[in-house]
N, C-alpha and C positions, 0 to 999 in steps of 0.2 A: 488674293494679298500675304504679302513676303512673309515668312519665318521667322521667328528665332535662328542661327544656323544651328543650334543646337538640340534646339528638338531634329530641325530634319539631317544632322549628322546620324541621333539616333535611330530616327527609319533607317535613315542605307546603313547605316549595320546592320539589321536586323535582316535587310536583306540577302542573302545568300548568293553570294556571286562570282564562287569560282572557278577562274578560268577553265576553264574543261584540259587543253592544252600543256597544264602544268602537270591537270588532275583527273583522270580519267575518269567520265563520268559528273566529271563542276558541273553547278547547274548553270553555270556562263552568266550575259550579260540580259534574258531575254525580259525576265521578272525586275529587276533594275529599270528599264530601260520602260516597261511600258507605267511604272513607278512615277521617275520623272519627268515620260511625256505626260500625265494627265497635271501636275503638277506646275509643270510651266503652260499648259494650254490653261487650267485658275490664275494664273497673271500673266496669260493676254499677249504669250508669246508664239510666235507661226514655225512649227514644230513637227522636221524632217526627220524620219525614221531610214538606219539607211542599212542593209541587211544582205550584201553583198553574197556573203559567208552562210549560209542557212543559220539560225541557232544562234548568230553571234552579234547581232545589232550592238550598231553604236548613235548618239541623235543629237540633232543636232537642231537648239533654236535659236529662233533669230526675232530680236525686236528691231524691227528698222525704224531708221531716223528720218527726218523730217525732210532731212540733202542739204548735202555740203560740209557734210559733214568727216571722218575719217571712223570708216569702223575697225571693230578691236573681239579677236577672238578669244575666250579663257576656253584654255581645254583640260580635262583631266579626268582621269580614268576609271573605271565603275568598275572593274573588274578583280579579282584581288586572287591572290596564292591559297591556297590550301589549309581546312579549317583545324585537321587532326594533329597536329599536333601545337594546337593551342591547349593552353593550362587555361580550364574551367570553356561555359559554352562563348565559344566563337560573335557565339549571332545575337550574346544577349550581353545588349549597352549596361556598362552599371558606371556613377560614377562616382568620386573616392579623392578625396583631397587637393581639387578642382582638374580633376585628370579625368578623361571618357575611355573607358578598357571597351577595346574588342577588332576582332578581325576586321582590318581597313579603318580605321579611325586614325590609325596616323598616315598610311599607304593604300587608297589615299581620300577615302572618303569624306574629311574634316577640310581638303583643300575642293573636293568639290560639293559639299551643303554650300563654299564661302562662300564660292563665284557662283554660284547658282542666285543666294539668297543676296547678293551685291549685284547682278544684275539688274534682276525684280527690282529693289530697290532703285539705280541707281536711272533706270527708265520710268519712277513712276509719273515723272515730266519728262516731256517730249526731248529728246536729246538730236542733233545734225544728223550723229552718223549712225552705225548700222551697229548694235550691238549681240556677239556671234557668240553661246554657249555651249561646248564641244561636249561629251559626256559622251568618252570609247573608251571599247573594247580592246582587249585584250593584247594594252603594253607591258602587260607582266607576262608575255613570251615573245610573241611577234611584232607587234603595233602593226596587227592592221586594219583595228579601228580608226587612226588616224590617218594613216596613209590613204584610204576614205574617202573620209573628210575629205582629204587636201584635193581628189577630183573632181571634188562636186564645189566647194566652197576654196573660201580667198580671205585676205582683210588686210589691212594698214598696221596692224601689228597685233599681236597676241602675247600671253601669259600663258604658261604650266604653273597650275599651283599647285604642284610636289610638293612635295614637306622638305620649308626647307631654314624653317626655327628661325623664321621671320629678317631674314638674311637675303641677301641681294645677288643672286645665284644668276655670273652673267658667263661659265664654262663647264661644259664634264666631258669626262675620258668615250672617246666610244669602244668598239669591241668591233675584232675579225675574229671566225674561227676557221681550224683549220682540221682537215685528215691528214695523218703522215703514217701512211700505209709501209713497212719496211719488210721485204722478199727474202725471204728463205725459201730452203730445198727439204719436203721432208722427207725423213730415211727413219729406219729402227733405231732406236736408243742404241742398240750392237756395236751401226757400223759408221760411226763418228767421219769417216774418212767418204761417207754419202752422202752425209744432212749438211745442212748449214741451218745454225740453229739462231729465226729473225726475232726472238727474245734480247737472243744476248747482243746481237748487233745493234737494235735498240738501245741496248743498254746506251750505244759513245754516244745517238742523238743523245738522250737525256742526260747525260752529264754537260755535250756542246751546252741543251738550251739553259740550262743552271746554270752558268758563265757567264752566257750571253747578258749584255746589259744595252738597252736601247740608250743611243745618243741623242735623242731630238727634247731638250725638254721645255717646258711650259713655266709661265712665272705663278702660277692659280696651282698647277696639278703634279708637277714636278715630270717622270721621266714614266715612261709607261712598261707594262710590264706582263711577264709571259708565263704563263703553268700548264704543264698538261693534267689535262684536267680526270680521262679517260684511258684503259688500256682494254686489251683482250685479244689472248692469241694460244694457239693452240689447240692441240686437240682430245690429247691423251699423258701420260705419265715417260707412256715407254715414244714417245717418236718427236720426233726434231719437228716443232715449229715451223714450219712454213710460210708464217706470216704473224705481224703481228700489227695490229690496229692503236694510232694515238688520235687524243684529241685533244688539242692545244685552244688555247683561250687567250687573245695576246690586245692585251687593252691596251688603247694609244689616247694621243692625247692631239689636240689643234697644233697645225703641223707635219703629220703623218697622215700617209694614208694608205686600204690598201694593202693595191702596186705597190708602195714600199719595201711595209710588212713581208709581205709576197716573196722582194728580193732580198729580203735576208733570211727568210728559212734558206733559199732555196739556196743559195750561199754557202750554210751549214751544211745542207745536206752534201750539196756538192765537193765540198772540202773533203767530208768522211766516205762518197765512192773515190773521190780520191788518193784515202791516206788506209785505208782501213781495207782488208781481203774481204770479197764476197758482199759488200755491205751497197744493198740498193734499194731505192727505195722513191717515194711519189707520194707527193702534195697536192691537195685538194681544198681548196677553199671554198666554206660554202657557207657564211653567210656572214657578211658586213654592215658595220653601222658607222658612221662617222662620229667625230666626238663634234664637240660644240663652241661655239664662240661669240658672244654678241658684240654687235658695237656699243660702248661705253658713252657714245657720243648719237646714239637712237633715240627718234625722239619719246617712245613708251618707256625707252628707259631712265628718263629724266624727270616724264613726269610721275611715274611712281620716286622716285627716290624723292623729289619737289615732294612728293605728298606722305611720305613721313615724318617728316618733325623734329628729327632729331640725324646727324649721321653715321648712312650708311656701311652697313659693314656690306662688302664684299668677298664671295667666295666660289667657290667651284666646287663639283659634285667627283668624285670615284665610278659617278656612276652615272651608268646614257639612261638620259627623258629622250622624249615627243619633241625635247625642241629642235634637236637633230637634226627632223623631217620636216621641219615648222623653217626653219631655218633655209633649209635645200630647197624651198619653193621659194624660198623668195621673201618669207615673213618676218618680219624683223620681230622681234622677242626675247624673250628672259625666264627666271625663272623664280617664284616668290609662294613660302608658304606657309604652313603651319608647325609652329614645334611641337615634342614629342621624342616620343621611339618605340621602337618591338619592330619596323617594319619584318615581314618575314620571319618572324620570331615568337618564341613562344608567348608571351606579352607583348602586349600596345598596345600604344593608348596617345593619345591627342592632349595634349594644354587645351584647357578651354578659354581662360583667358586671350593664347594666342590666336584660336580660332574667334574667339571678338573680334579684336584688332584685325585683322588681318580679309575678312568679312569690312569692317570700314575705311582698310586701305584701299581692297579693291573696290568696292563706290565710291569713291573721289576719285580714284584716277579712271577710273570708266568716265564717269562724268567731265572730268579733265580733259582727255584725250576725247571724245566722241561729243562732249557739250560744243 
């Protein structure tokens, strides 16, 4: 039988599911998938375990409908960031002043608990459409979990239960990562006429980067941003550095593409090559995730908003989520989740009233959309 989402959340928090791609030696998702598997089986769901990457499973639980209805996927990630920086016992859920504390309480085991309980409650009576619950691995690093789920499952619509403070999130930024390798020429520090200082040349690029401003502007997200995340170069104090590597992150808004961003950076580097003596650099794109914007008129958006009972707050998020992957797969979706604070922080909590409210709203949305 369905349990109280507060009780389920406490059990989920107590399971270590630190992403090992973020924290070497992290526990990963195996233990929490084992727990969720048994929970869904007790609630009469058909359970599928996906584990293309050994030790990094995701789970898809399905309650098939009677036929003729629309299918809905609820998606939430079960991995967390590390616990070492948490203030206290990150795996010991504690309740105080209407809040539950613990690693993942806000990001995003609260959303996972709500969608699990809502799916079970909504399907106590048969619905016409299928209800699909995806508890996915690896969202905190590479989103390999949702990518794997989408090779096997689809739906007529989806809700991602990332925390949104019970506000309807219809857009978020994407990102593109680049490496810029500025080339110099090694030489002894006493022979400046033979050397080219790659680090000093990289400084020209960093100044140009600080002066750069994207042109595309989104009505909810504003403009994209860019920053230098990492820098390395040189061998020793007495040698001119032969290279300097800079890693960049460019946050993108709807309407911007990785190719467009790469062209912008290429133009900056080409200008420096033409105007700065001995400037040479190579640009390499390493990872790109597209921004997301929902169709405001999509049926799932209208259905969820109709169930709120009050005029919705429409918002956008600066961070990336698996909504973009679902959207790219042709599944209309939106983001809607709990209130709270502390994602990736030393103290993390979920507002328990919002957890209850989220469960209620999701239950109604599932019933209305699939029934």
